[in-house]
N, C-alpha and C positions, 0 to 999 in steps of 0.2 A: 124200199127207197135207198138209194146209194148216197152215203155221205162223202163229201170231198173235204179232205183235211188240207188246209193251206199251211205250207212250211214257210215260216217267216225267217228270212236270213238277216244278217247284220247290215245295218245301214252304213254308209260311208262315214258318217259322223262317229258312229260307235267304233268302227275300225280305227279311225284316226285317234280317238281318245285312248284306246288300248295301246297303240304304237307310241303315243306321247308318254303314257305312264311307264311303259317298258324302258323308254329312253332315259327318263328321269331316274328310275331305279338303277339302271346300268351306270349312269353317271355318278351315282352315290356309292355303289358297291365296288366298281372296278378299282378306284384308287386304293381302297382298303385292301382289296385282294392283292394288288401289286406290292403294297407295303408289307403284307404278311408273307408274301413269297420271298421278298428280299430279306426279311428277318430270318426266315427258314434257311436261306442260303448262307447267311452270315453265321448261323448257329454251327454249321459244319466247321468253320475256322475256329470258333471259340471252343467247341468241344475237343477238337483235336489238339489245339495248343495246350489246353489244360491237361490232356493225356500225355503230351510230350513233357510238360513240366513235371508231372508226377514220375515219369520214367527217368528223367534226368536227375531228379532229386534222390533217386536210389543209387546213383553211380558214385562210387568212392573215388575212382580215378577219372581224369579228364577224358571224355569220349573222343574217339577218332572218327565217328560216323554218326549220322542221324538215326541209324538203326539200333537205338538202344532198346534193351529188352522191355516189352510191353507197349512199344509205340509202333503201330502198323495201321495207318488210316485205311478205312474201307475203300474199295474201288468205287468208281463213278465220282471221285472227288473233283471239284471244279477249282480248287486251290492247289498251288504248289507250296511245299513246306520247306523252310530254309534254315540251315545252320551256317549259311554262307551266302553272300550276295552274288557270287559268281557262279556257283553250282558247277564247279569243274567236273564233278562226277555226281550223277543223280540217278535215282531209281526211275527207269523208263517205263511208263504205263501207256505206251502208244499201241500196244498189241494185246491180244487176249490174255497172254501171260506176261507179268511184269518182269523186267530185267533188273536184278539187284546186284550192285557191286559192293565189295567189302568196305570201300572208303567213300561211300556216297555222302555228300554234304547236304543233299536235298532229296525230296520226293516229288516227282513230277505230277502234273495234272493228268488225269485219266483221259487222254485224248482219243483213246479207243472209243470212249463214249461221247466225250465233248469234242467232236470233230470241229476243226476250225480254230480251236484254242491253241496257243503255243504250249510246248512241252513244259516250260517253266515261265512264270511271270517274273518280272523284275520288281521286287518289293520296294516300296517307297520308304526311304530312311526317315527316322525321326528328325524333325526340323532342328530341335535342340534338346539337350538332356543334361541333367546333373545327377550322376549316380552316387550311391552311398560309397563310403570310403574304400572298402575292399574291392569293389568293382572298378573304381578309378585306378587303384594300384594295379589291378590285373589288366588294365588297358582297354576296358570295354568302351565302345563308342556308340555310334548311331546306326550301325549296320549289323546284320546278323553275323554271329560267329561264336566260337568258344575261346575264351581268353584266360591266360594265367598259366600256372605250372601244372604238372600232372596231379598234384595233391591239393592245390589251392587254386580253384578256377571258378569262373562265372560264364554264363552264356546269355546270348540274346538270340531268340528265334523269331521267325516271321511266317505268316501265311499270306500269300499274295494270290489274288484271283480276280474274277469278274462277276459282278452281280447283274448287270443289265445286258448281257449277251452282246457287248461291243468290246471285243478284246484289244482294240487298238488304242483305247484311252488309258489313262493312268490306272495302275492296278489298285484295286481295293485291298488295303493292307492292314493286318492285325499283327501285333507283336506280343511277346511274353518273355520274361527274363527271370534270372535267379536273384536279382537285386532290386531293392526299392529305388525309385527314381522320380525326379521332378522333370516333367517333359512337356514339350509342345509338339502337337501334330502339325502337319503342313498347313492346315486351314485354321489353326488357332489364332485368335486375335492377339497380336503382339502386345497390346496394352493390358491383356488379361493375365492373371497369375497362372503359373504352370499347373498342369494336372499332376496330382500326387498319385503315382501308380505303384502299388505294392508288388513285391515279388510274387510271381505265380498268377497274376491277374491280367487277362488279355486286355489290350488297349488298341483301339483303332487309330492308326496314324494318318490314314488317308481314305477318302471315299473315291470310288473308281471313276466318278464323273467330275473329279476336281473340286475346287472351291466354288461356292455359290456366292 
């Protein structure tokens, strides 16, 4: 006697329940995933600025280029790195091999990898800052640069980039400096006290989607 085995499929109700549960899980997990991705992208700027500070701290004489020994961000970088707000000369990373100039003020975005990004972003300046005495004497302000004499100098550096793949909005900007400062970012509430930022500590001055 031949037995017939009936194959039971899923009912429409069961399929709808699975789809609904998948949608709920996606709604919960996706925001966390995007936040983690943005933190990972921001880590590039933090890590490289700390590396720049370590290299700058080893220099006895005032640097004439961002290419101080020990500072060479890896390729595929989505930020540009600045010792000047104008980047009159910068390391061009738009091709397979980077083009380095002796007097580079900046290191450009790796546009060979991040096509559609500008070669350099415009870092957003600090809204307001009060530097410690020596930095004030050396003329340090709110924009990137190296200030002072050959033997007594301070610097302010910036990393400017894009976290949300929309390069036409304001640049996400981190800064680091050789001096302690009391500063306001562009989105800081004017009624709040300034942030106390020590030398060598990265500080975000602006989020790339502006103030909320």
